[in-house]
PATORVO-968317 format. One record per residue (C-alpha): residue in one letter; y, x negated, z negated. Coordinates in steps of 0.5 Angstrom, whole numbers, padded with zeros to 4 digits, always signed. Example, Ala and Ser with C-alpha at 12.3 -4.5 7.8 and 13.67 -1.06 7.14 Angstrom:
# PATORVO-968317
A-0009-0025-0016/S-0002-0027-0014/
END
This chain:
# PATORVO-968317
M+0032-0005+0048/R+0028-0006+0042/F+0033-0004+0037/R+0033+0003+0040/D+0026+0004+0039/P+0025+0009+0033/H+0018+0007+0032/L+0019+0000+0030/P+0020-0002+0023/L+0028-0002+0021/P+0028-0010+0020/E+0026-0011+0027/R+0031-0006+0030/V+0036-0010+0026/A+0034-0017+0028/D+0034-0015+0035/L+0041-0012+0035/L+0044-0017+0031/G+0041-0022+0036/R+0044-0019+0042/L+0051-0020+0039/T+0056-0026+0039/V+0060-0028+0033/A+0066-0025+0035/E+0062-0018+0035/K+0059-0019+0029/I+0065-0021+0025/A+0068-0014+0028/L+0063-0010+0024/L+0066-0013+0018/H+0072-0008+0018/Q+0072-0001+0016/H+0073+0001+0023/Q+0068-0002+0027/A+0069-0003+0035/P+0065-0001+0040/I+0060-0006+0044/E+0060-0003+0051/R+0056-0008+0054/L+0050-0005+0049/G+0052+0002+0049/V+0054+0001+0042/G+0059+0006+0040/A+0065+0006+0035/F+0063+0007+0028/R+0068+0008+0021/T+0066+0008+0014/G+0069+0013+0009/T+0069+0020+0009/E+0071+0023+0003/A+0067+0029+0000/L+0067+0028-0008/H+0067+0036-0009/G+0067+0038-0001/L+0069+0035+0005/A+0076+0033+0005/W+0082+0032+0009/L+0078+0034+0016/G+0080+0042+0016/E+0077+0048+0013/A+0071+0047+0009/T+0068+0049+0003/V+0071+0047-0004/F+0067+0047-0010/P+0069+0045-0017/Q+0072+0039-0019/A+0067+0033-0020/V+0068+0034-0028/G+0067+0041-0027/L+0060+0039-0024/G+0059+0035-0030/A+0060+0041-0034/T+0054+0045-0031/W+0049+0040-0034/D+0045+0042-0028/L+0042+0037-0024/D+0038+0042-0019/L+0045+0045-0018/V+0049+0039-0017/Q+0044+0037-0012/R+0044+0043-0008/V+0052+0042-0008/G+0051+0035-0005/D+0046+0038+0000/A+0051+0043+0002/V+0057+0038+0003/G+0052+0033+0007/D+0051+0039+0012/E+0058+0040+0013/V+0060+0033+0014/R+0054+0032+0019/A+0057+0039+0022/S+0064+0036+0022/H+0061+0029+0025/H+0058+0033+0031/K+0065+0037+0032/D+0069+0030+0032/P+0065+0024+0031/T+0072+0020+0031/R+0075+0023+0025/A+0068+0025+0021/G+0064+0019+0019/L+0057+0019+0016/N+0059+0014+0011/V+0061+0018+0005/W+0065+0016+0000/A+0062+0020-0006/P+0060+0021-0012/V+0064+0017-0017/V+0060+0015-0023/N+0065+0011-0027/P+0064+0014-0034/L+0070+0018-0037/R+0071+0013-0042/D+0078+0015-0044/P+0081+0023-0042/R+0088+0020-0041/W+0085+0016-0034/G+0089+0019-0028/R+0082+0020-0024/N+0078+0024-0030/E+0077+0030-0025/E+0073+0025-0021/G+0068+0023-0026/Y+0062+0027-0029/S+0062+0025-0036/E+0063+0020-0042/D+0056+0019-0042/S+0054+0014-0038/W+0046+0016-0038/L+0048+0023-0036/T+0053+0021-0031/G+0048+0017-0028/L+0043+0023-0027/L+0049+0027-0024/G+0051+0022-0019/K+0044+0021-0017/A+0043+0028-0016/Y+0049+0029-0012/A+0048+0023-0008/Q+0041+0026-0006/G+0044+0032-0004/L+0048+0028+0001/R+0043+0023+0004/G+0038+0029+0005/D+0030+0028+0004/H+0028+0026+0011/P+0023+0020+0010/R+0027+0016+0016/Y+0034+0019+0017/L+0040+0019+0013/K+0044+0026+0013/T+0050+0022+0011/A+0050+0015+0007/P+0053+0016+0000/T+0057+0011-0003/L+0058+0010-0011/K+0065+0009-0013/H+0068+0005-0016/F+0064-0002-0018/L+0066-0004-0024/G+0069-0002-0030/Y+0075+0002-0027/N+0078+0007-0032/N+0085+0006-0031/E+0091+0007-0026/T+0096+0003-0030/D+0096-0004-0027/R+0090-0002-0024/C+0090-0008-0019/T+0092-0013-0024/S+0089-0011-0030/S+0082-0014-0033/S+0077-0010-0036/N+0074-0013-0042/L+0066-0012-0041/G+0062-0016-0046/P+0055-0016-0045/R+0053-0010-0049/V+0058-0006-0046/L+0056-0008-0039/H+0049-0007-0040/E+0049-0001-0044/Y+0055+0003-0042/E+0057+0001-0035/L+0052-0001-0031/P+0047+0005-0033/A+0052+0010-0029/Y+0050+0006-0023/R+0043+0005-0023/P+0039+0011-0022/A+0042+0013-0015/I+0041+0006-0013/A+0034+0005-0016/S+0032+0012-0013/G+0035+0010-0006/A+0039+0017-0007/A+0045+0012-0006/V+0045+0007+0000/A+0052+0004-0001/V+0057+0002-0007/M+0065+0001-0007/A+0068-0005-0011/S+0074-0003-0015/Y+0081-0005-0015/N+0081-0008-0022/L+0079-0015-0025/V+0073-0015-0029/N+0073-0021-0035/G+0079-0024-0031/R+0075-0024-0024/P+0077-0019-0019/A+0071-0014-0018/H+0071-0015-0011/V+0068-0022-0012/T+0064-0020-0018/P+0057-0023-0019/H+0054-0017-0021/L+0054-0014-0014/N+0048-0019-0012/D+0046-0020-0019/A+0045-0013-0022/L+0047-0008-0017/R+0042-0011-0011/S+0037-0013-0016/W+0035-0005-0017/T+0032-0004-0011/D+0028-0007-0005/D+0033-0003+0000/E+0039-0006+0003/V+0045-0004-0001/F+0052-0004+0003/V+0058-0005+0000/V+0065-0003+0002/S+0072-0005-0001/D+0077+0000-0004/A+0083+0001+0001/Y+0087-0005+0002/A+0084-0008-0004/P+0082-0014+0000/S+0089-0017+0001/N+0090-0016-0007/L+0086-0022-0008/A+0091-0027-0005/D+0097-0023-0006/P+0102-0027-0010/R+0105-0020-0013/L+0098-0018-0015/Q+0092-0022-0017/A+0094-0028-0014/Y+0086-0030-0015/F+0086-0034-0009/P+0091-0039-0005/D+0090-0035+0001/H+0087-0029+0005/A+0082-0033+0009/A+0079-0036+0002/S+0079-0029-0001/H+0076-0026+0004/A+0071-0031+0005/A+0069-0031-0003/S+0069-0023-0002/L+0064-0024+0003/K+0059-0029+0000/A+0060-0025-0007/G+0057-0019-0003/V+0062-0015+0000/D+0060-0013+0007/S+0066-0008+0010/F+0073-0009+0009/T+0077-0003+0008/D+0084-0006+0009/Q+0091-0005+0014/G+0088+0002+0016/E+0086+0002+0023/D+0089-0005+0024/T+0083-0009+0024/Q+0086-0015+0027/P+0089-0018+0020/T+0082-0018+0017/L+0078-0021+0023/D+0083-0026+0024/R+0082-0028+0016/L+0074-0028+0017/H+0075-0032+0024/E+0079-0037+0020/A+0074-0037+0014/L+0069-0039+0019/Q+0073-0045+0022/R+0075-0048+0015/G+0067-0048+0013/L+0069-0043+0008/I+0063-0038+0010/S+0057-0039+0015/E+0055-0035+0021/A+0049-0034+0016/D+0054-0030+0011/I+0057-0026+0017/D+0050-0024+0019/R+0048-0022+0012/A+0054-0017+0012/A+0053-0015+0019/S+0046-0013+0018/R+0047-0009+0013/A+0052-0005+0017/L+0047-0004+0023/A+0042-0002+0018/L+0046+0003+0016/R+0047+0006+0023/I+0040+0006+0025/R+0038+0010+0019/L+0043+0015+0020/G+0040+0016+0027/E+0045+0013+0031/F+0041+0010+0036/D+0035+0015+0037/P+0034+0021+0041/A+0038+0027+0038/Q+0031+0031+0038/A+0028+0026+0033/N+0033+0027+0028/P+0033+0034+0024/Y+0041+0033+0022/T+0043+0033+0029/Q+0042+0041+0029/L+0047+0042+0024/G+0053+0046+0028/P+0060+0048+0026/D+0058+0055+0023/T+0055+0051+0018/I+0062+0049+0015/N+0064+0054+0010/C+0058+0059+0011/P+0056+0065+0007/A+0051+0061+0003/H+0056+0055+0002/Q+0061+0061-0001/A+0056+0064-0005/L+0054+0057-0008/S+0061+0055-0009/R+0061+0062-0014/E+0055+0060-0017/T+0057+0053-0019/A+0064+0055-0021/Q+0061+0060-0026/R+0056+0055-0029/S+0061+0050-0030/I+0065+0055-0034/V+0065+0053-0042/L+0067+0058-0047/L+0070+0053-0053/K+0071+0059-0058/R+0069+0066-0059/E+0071+0070-0065/G+0070+0078-0066/D+0068+0082-0060/L+0074+0081-0055/L+0069+0077-0050/P+0065+0079-0046/L+0070+0084-0044/D+0068+0091-0043/P+0071+0094-0037/A+0071+0101-0040/Q+0075+0098-0046/A+0079+0093-0043/G+0084+0097-0041/R+0091+0095-0038/I+0090+0087-0037/A+0096+0082-0036/V+0095+0076-0033/I+0100+0071-0035/G+0101+0064-0034/Q+0103+0059-0028/L+0096+0058-0026/G+0094+0066-0026/D+0095+0067-0018/Q+0094+0060-0015/L+0089+0055-0014/M+0090+0048-0014/A+0088+0042-0009/D+0087+0035-0012/W+0087+0029-0007/Y+0080+0029-0006/S+0079+0037-0005/G+0078+0040+0002/T+0082+0045+0005/F+0082+0052+0003/A+0079+0057+0008/Y+0081+0062+0003/R+0083+0063-0005/S+0080+0067-0010/T+0085+0066-0016/I+0084+0069-0023/L+0089+0075-0021/N+0085+0076-0015/G+0078+0076-0019/L+0080+0081-0024/S+0083+0086-0019/E+0077+0086-0015/R+0073+0087-0022/V+0077+0093-0025/S+0080+0100-0023/A+0085+0099-0028/E+0092+0096-0026/V+0092+0089-0027/T+0099+0086-0028/F+0101+0079-0027/T+0107+0075-0030/E+0108+0067-0029/G+0111+0066-0035/V+0116+0061-0033/D+0124+0060-0034/R+0128+0062-0028/I+0135+0059-0028/R+0141+0059-0023/L+0142+0051-0021/H+0149+0050-0018/L+0147+0044-0013/P+0153+0041-0009/G+0151+0045-0003/G+0152+0052-0007/P+0148+0056-0013/C+0141+0058-0012/D+0136+0061-0017/V+0130+0058-0018/D+0123+0059-0022/V+0122+0052-0027/F+0114+0050-0027/D+0113+0045-0033/W+0107+0040-0031/G+0108+0036-0037/N+0112+0030-0040/D+0119+0034-0038/V+0116+0034-0030/L+0118+0040-0027/A+0117+0043-0020/L+0123+0048-0018/R+0121+0054-0013/S+0127+0058-0010/T+0127+0065-0011/H+0130+0067-0004/T+0125+0063+0000/G+0119+0062-0004/G+0119+0054-0002/Y+0119+0049-0007/L+0125+0043-0008/S+0123+0037-0005/L+0127+0030-0003/H+0126+0027+0004/D+0130+0021+0006/G+0135+0023+0001/V+0136+0030+0003/L+0134+0036-0002/S+0131+0042+0001/F+0127+0048-0001/D+0122+0047+0004/S+0116+0045+0001/P+0109+0049-0001/G+0109+0045-0007/P+0107+0039-0010/H+0102+0036-0005/G+0100+0029-0001/W+0099+0022-0003/E+0107+0022-0005/V+0109+0028-0009/H+0116+0029-0007/E+0117+0036-0010/T+0117+0034-0018/F+0124+0033-0022/R+0127+0032-0029/L+0133+0036-0031/I+0136+0031-0036/P+0142+0033-0040/Q+0149+0030-0040/T+0154+0029-0045/D+0159+0033-0041/G+0154+0039-0041/T+0151+0038-0034/H+0144+0036-0032/A+0142+0030-0028/L+0137+0032-0023/H+0132+0026-0023/H+0127+0025-0017/E+0120+0023-0020/L+0118+0019-0014/T+0124+0015-0012/K+0126+0015-0020/T+0133+0016-0018/V+0139+0021-0020/V+0140+0026-0013/A+0145+0030-0016/L+0149+0033-0022/C+0149+0040-0023/Q+0150+0046-0028/I+0145+0050-0030/E+0145+0058-0032/V+0139+0061-0036/L+0137+0067-0032/H+0131+0069-0036/L+0126+0066-0041/G+0119+0066-0039/T+0117+0067-0046/E+0121+0073-0046/K+0118+0076-0040/A+0111+0074-0042/A+0112+0077-0048/E+0114+0084-0045/A+0108+0084-0041/A+0103+0082-0046/T+0106+0088-0051/A+0105+0093-0045/A+0097+0090-0044/D+0091+0092-0048/T+0088+0085-0046/V+0091+0079-0044/I+0088+0073-0040/L+0093+0067-0041/A+0092+0062-0035/L+0095+0055-0037/G+0093+0048-0035/N+0095+0042-0030/H+0097+0041-0023/P+0092+0036-0021/L+0097+0032-0017/V+0102+0031-0023/N+0102+0027-0029/G+0095+0025-0028/R+0092+0023-0022/E+0090+0017-0018/T+0096+0012-0019/E+0098+0015-0025/D+0095+0016-0032/R+0097+0021-0037/Q+0101+0019-0043/D+0098+0024-0048/L+0093+0030-0049/A+0099+0035-0050/L+0100+0041-0047/P+0106+0042-0043/R+0112+0044-0048/A+0113+0050-0044/Q+0106+0052-0043/Q+0105+0051-0051/R+0111+0056-0052/L+0108+0061-0047/L+0102+0061-0051/Q+0105+0062-0058/A+0110+0067-0055/V+0104+0071-0052/Y+0099+0071-0058/E+0105+0073-0062/A+0106+0079-0058/N+0098+0081-0057/Q+0093+0078-0061/R+0088+0080-0056/T+0089+0074-0051/V+0084+0070-0048/L+0086+0063-0046/V+0084+0060-0040/V+0085+0053-0039/T+0084+0050-0032/S+0085+0043-0032/S+0082+0036-0029/Y+0082+0033-0036/P+0081+0035-0044/Y+0088+0038-0048/A+0089+0037-0055/I+0090+0045-0056/G+0089+0045-0064/W+0094+0051-0065/A+0090+0055-0060/D+0084+0054-0063/E+0087+0055-0070/H+0090+0062-0068/L+0086+0065-0061/P+0080+0069-0061/A+0077+0066-0055/I+0078+0060-0051/I+0075+0058-0044/W+0076+0052-0040/S+0074+0050-0033/S+0076+0045-0028/H+0079+0047-0022/G+0074+0051-0020/G+0074+0051-0012/Q+0075+0057-0007/E+0071+0062-0011/Y+0074+0061-0018/G+0077+0067-0019/R+0071+0071-0018/A+0067+0067-0022/L+0071+0067-0028/A+0071+0075-0027/D+0064+0075-0027/V+0064+0071-0034/L+0069+0075-0037/F+0066+0081-0036/G+0059+0079-0038/D+0056+0079-0031/A+0055+0072-0032/E+0054+0067-0038/P+0059+0061-0039/A+0053+0056-0038/G+0058+0050-0038/R+0058+0045-0043/L+0063+0040-0044/P+0062+0033-0041/Q+0067+0029-0045/T+0070+0030-0052/W+0076+0034-0053/Y+0080+0030-0059/S+0085+0033-0063/S+0091+0028-0061/H+0091+0022-0057/S+0092+0018-0063/E+0085+0018-0064/L+0084+0014-0058/P+0084+0006-0057/D+0089+0003-0052/L+0087+0005-0045/L+0086-0002-0043/D+0081-0004-0048/Y+0074-0003-0045/D+0070-0005-0052/I+0068+0002-0054/I+0063-0001-0059/T+0069-0005-0063/N+0074+0001-0062/D+0069+0007-0064/A+0070+0010-0057/T+0067+0016-0054/Y+0062+0021-0057/L+0057+0015-0058/Y+0062+0011-0063/H+0067+0016-0065/R+0068+0017-0073/G+0073+0023-0073/T+0072+0030-0072/P+0073+0032-0065/L+0077+0038-0063/Y+0071+0040-0059/P+0065+0035-0059/F+0061+0033-0053/G+0056+0038-0051/H+0060+0043-0054/G+0059+0050-0050/L+0058+0057-0053/T+0055+0063-0050/W+0054+0071-0051/A+0049+0069-0057/E+0047+0065-0063/F+0041+0061-0064/D+0036+0059-0069/Y+0033+0052-0069/R+0026+0051-0073/N+0020+0047-0073/L+0022+0040-0070/T+0016+0036-0069/L+0014+0029-0066/S+0008+0028-0062/Q+0007+0022-0066/S+0011+0019-0072/T+0010+0012-0070/A+0011+0009-0063/D+0012+0003-0060/A+0016+0001-0054/T+0011+0003-0049/T+0010+0010-0052/R+0013+0017-0049/V+0014+0021-0055/S+0014+0029-0054/V+0020+0032-0058/S+0019+0040-0059/V+0023+0045-0063/E+0023+0052-0063/V+0029+0056-0061/T+0030+0063-0062/N+0036+0068-0059/T+0038+0071-0065/G+0043+0075-0061/T+0043+0082-0057/R+0044+0079-0050/P+0039+0075-0045/V+0042+0068-0045/T+0041+0061-0043/E+0041+0055-0048/V+0042+0048-0047/V+0038+0044-0052/Q+0040+0037-0053/L+0036+0031-0056/Y+0040+0026-0059/T+0038+0019-0063/H+0041+0014-0068/Q+0038+0008-0070/Q+0039+0007-0077/R+0038+0000-0079/S+0040-0006-0074/R+0042-0013-0073/V+0048-0010-0069/K+0053-0004-0069/Q+0049+0002-0066/P+0052+0009-0063/L+0052+0014-0068/R+0049+0019-0064/Q+0046+0018-0056/L+0044+0023-0051/R+0037+0022-0049/G+0035+0029-0046/F+0037+0036-0045/T+0034+0042-0042/R+0036+0049-0041/V+0032+0055-0044/A+0033+0062-0042/L+0032+0067-0048/D+0031+0075-0048/P+0034+0078-0055/G+0030+0076-0061/Q+0025+0071-0056/T+0023+0065-0059/R+0021+0059-0054/A+0018+0052-0056/V+0022+0047-0052/T+0019+0040-0051/I+0023+0034-0049/D+0020+0027-0047/L+0023+0021-0050/D+0021+0014-0048/V+0022+0009-0053/A+0023+0004-0048/D+0030+0008-0047/L+0032+0006-0055/A+0033-0001-0053/F+0040-0005-0054/W+0042-0011-0050/D+0041-0017-0055/V+0046-0022-0054/T+0042-0027-0058/S+0036-0027-0052/G+0040-0024-0046/R+0035-0018-0045/F+0034-0011-0047/V+0030-0011-0054/V+0027-0005-0058/E+0028-0007-0065/A+0023-0005-0070/A+0027+0001-0074/R+0027+0008-0076/H+0031+0013-0071/K+0034+0019-0073/V+0031+0024-0068/M+0036+0030-0067/V+0036+0037-0063/G+0042+0042-0063/R+0048+0045-0059/S+0052+0039-0058/A+0053+0032-0061/T+0056+0034-0067/D+0052+0041-0068/I+0046+0039-0070/R+0041+0044-0072/A+0034+0040-0073/C+0033+0033-0075/T+0027+0028-0076/T+0025+0021-0076/L+0021+0017-0071/L+0019+0010-0074/V+0019+0005-0068/E+0015-0001-0068/G+0019-0006-0064/E+0021-0013-0065/R+0024-0016-0071/L+0031-0019-0070/G+0032-0024-0076/P+0038-0028-0076/R+0040-0031-0070/R+0037-0038-0069/V+0040-0043-0065/T+0035-0046-0059/G+0041-0048-0055/A+0048-0047-0053/L+0051-0041-0056/A+0055-0038-0050/A+0062-0035-0053/V+0061-0029-0049/D+0055-0027-0053/H+0059-0026-0060/D+0057-0020-0064/E+0065-0018-0066/G+0072-0021-0064/F+0079-0021-0066/G+0085-0023-0062/I+0081-0025-0056/A+0080-0023-0048/L+0074-0024-0044/T+0076-0028-0038/D+0072-0032-0032/A+0069-0038-0033/S+0070-0040-0026/P+0072-0037-0020/E+0065-0036-0018/S+0061-0034-0024/G+0060-0034-0032/D+0064-0031-0037/A+0068-0034-0043/V+0073-0032-0049/M+0080-0033-0049/A+0084-0033-0055/T+0090-0028-0054/E+0094-0029-0061/N+0094-0034-0067/G+0088-0034-0071/A+0083-0031-0066/W+0076-0031-0068/I+0069-0029-0065/C+0063-0028-0070/F+0056-0029-0068/G+0053-0025-0074/T+0048-0028-0079/T+0046-0035-0076/D+0041-0040-0078/L+0044-0047-0077/T+0038-0050-0081/G+0037-0058-0079/F+0043-0058-0075/S+0049-0064-0077/T+0054-0063-0071/V+0057-0058-0067/T+0060-0059-0060/V+0065-0054-0057/T+0066-0053-0049/A+0073-0051-0048/S+0079-0051-0044/G+0086-0048-0043/S+0091-0049-0049/A+0091-0055-0054/G+0090-0053-0061/W+0085-0053-0067/I+0078-0049-0067/T+0075-0048-0074/L+0068-0046-0075/R+0067-0042-0082/A+0062-0038-0085/G+0062-0031-0088/D+0069-0030-0087/P+0074-0032-0081/V+0080-0033-0086/D+0077-0036-0092/G+0070-0037-0091/E+0067-0044-0092/V+0070-0049-0087/L+0064-0052-0083/A+0067-0056-0078/S+0074-0057-0075/L+0075-0059-0068/A+0082-0061-0064/V+0082-0059-0057/A+0087-0062-0052/G+0090-0058-0047/N+0086-0058-0040/P+0087-0054-0034/R+0084-0047-0034/Y+0077-0049-0031/Q+0076-0056-0033/Y+0072-0056-0039/R+0072-0061-0044/A+0066-0062-0049/V+0069-0064-0056/S+0064-0065-0062/A+0065-0066-0070/P+0060-0067-0076/L+0058-0060-0079/T+0059-0060-0086/G+0055-0055-0088/A+0049-0050-0085/P+0049-0044-0090/L+0045-0038-0087/D+0051-0033-0086/R+0056-0030-0081/L+0058-0035-0076/Y+0066-0035-0074/L+0069-0039-0069/V+0077-0039-0070/C+0082-0041-0065/D+0089-0043-0068/T+0093-0042-0061/P+0093-0037-0056/G+0091-0039-0049/I+0085-0043-0052/V+0079-0042-0047/V+0072-0043-0050/L+0066-0043-0046/A+0060-0045-0051/I+0058-0048-0058/G+0052-0053-0058/F+0049-0056-0064/G+0045-0062-0065/T+0043-0067-0070/S+0046-0074-0071/
END
């Protein structure tokens, strides 16, 4: 059979195998769990092995730092080496048990970290989409391997598109205007796909501009335009059923119609109903019978599934594929353990350093007290691997010094009088008054299963967390024990405080010479998949502990271990030293000790902004980062710690910033050079960061934007010239007037420094690009191509394609910037939805000159009607379209002559 001949071109092999299949067999390839085809000797196949920062859910494997920690390394080579190790362990696990460990890997996550309150913040790399794209490419390249024919694994980018909220994630719509889409969202996916590092993509739960992401035209129009290779698209778990579910998206009248639309839009594999394939197959058969899809649609998706399997070497002799040699001893091997430690070291970020407390001197550190509820435990998130061993902060420090290291969790201990009798428990505060309660007698955590309370759990864990509660004071002095998962009061109880955690912690801090205070989050509580954070504050009990420990001993190093940024302004104001890292994997304790004692430097840099308060953030569901001044690109405030921030054991001097040329056009690569000097007394590595800012433009531009970075190792007193190349073409922005990227004629501020706001040198580059004057109307203006808007939402122009603008409140408007209407005497607006008035104004949406008023009748949602009126004036001014009624949907505005 020709499909088994490894010497034939891939398309021929796919075509041969596809031609041997019946329609039913081809449809069976379109579910996550593909059935075997025994008559051809084709085995079963499943998509989806989780490997975000290590092989997950399949037994013990090497656990690396969380993805946001990988992002903090700012080290593409290191991230690729981690991906390579994880890919090896996936292959090894597959050889051990192919029924459980599939080779289609669902990683990496490349959603830009737009808002730090996103529950899945830990899964992404950075708020900068360019940096995210490079890191995603690096990790995916490691997963896929470097063989010219065979894939080690088949990496799948998650989650396409515009997915950054867990709140209402299956019903909310992400408004992605053309600039946000092309400048911020799509660039995160492109590098891995265009380079071939990733070969698959997962569609996201949400809607994009009112249309489910599973039927977005961007799957084909954007994603598949970046490469000549086939891109395999999988659905997210249970998402296909959401499209027709009347309780959720209800976008299609039935499941056959929704599955047909998803298939035609580019989805190749349906992850739905777990291992029960029959509902999906029945829906696709029905869609075929009703003429909603053709056999050609089925063939296209089935071909992509088969191409993936052939590239993984499924039908080839084992000896031809080097990845078949990876055995069980690969999993958590010594080399991977060492890599885990190295990665954890290089992901650690030094946020603040005053005085000489850090790095610790083993001869002077004296007695060390580790305090805090993260001091002697490592946390696993939902996508973590299973720990083979755990090096905690306490372990790491105890191994490093000969002096005594004491440990105090610093949590309150209470006597809880439950209906079954009293019990003494330690209270762990994970924020927003959500608590975990551990028995001092058994060491088990209180959980609720099937209405029964028991202290039998190892702690918060699993998809459904049964171990978190609230203690709500009642007027009679009792407390209601409220179970978070079931949202029920399960008991009324009396509480006696046996001791306060702050008091025990203060005693330990007073008795110590140095304190390591370990605070942070639990990855499965108050911020995780399905649950966004409410704010950025530390848990109240942890904040009290912080203040009590510092008051007792000012030689305190705060170590924040968390999946996301916190607003720790009090700590920054008072403490001499603050360190952050993500949950750092199995070697975290040793890695942290290496950094604390100066054996390794804190090499990490922040991959996202740390704000002073959540009040600086826009609405979580508003994706327009440009209008909202969101992310480091547009934020006008002063961050607590800026994007790119990270201190080390020395200071640096930047001098003599030069450009290889001061004037350039869009075809030019400019070399940016600067001299960097280590002015400290220790050898260190600096991350030199290059930013630009376009100083004049037709549109709002980022205040600063990362364009490049490099690491430079410097001995004390050493100066090195550092050069970073800047492609002028990368300075382009998406011009809504022409629907393309444009490099505008303008001056650009070129800046180098230590972070987005710690700029040490700058100069100017004159770019000879296009001159964009006032918008000249040559045809209809698409409403979505506006420059600014108020009181609007982007929505689907039709179920299949296109975007429109919907007014969401009285007086909603969109602005097209300065527009030249010379020679036009009529205007035509194409609209649907609510009845009302549309007014065109010049200069201002409220009291600007009225150019035209048009009455629109109420039309069904997708039935547009063109309404015309005379244009009473045509000044060269900002053009506003104002809607007086919510629900009016505007598709386009055209101009003509009478």
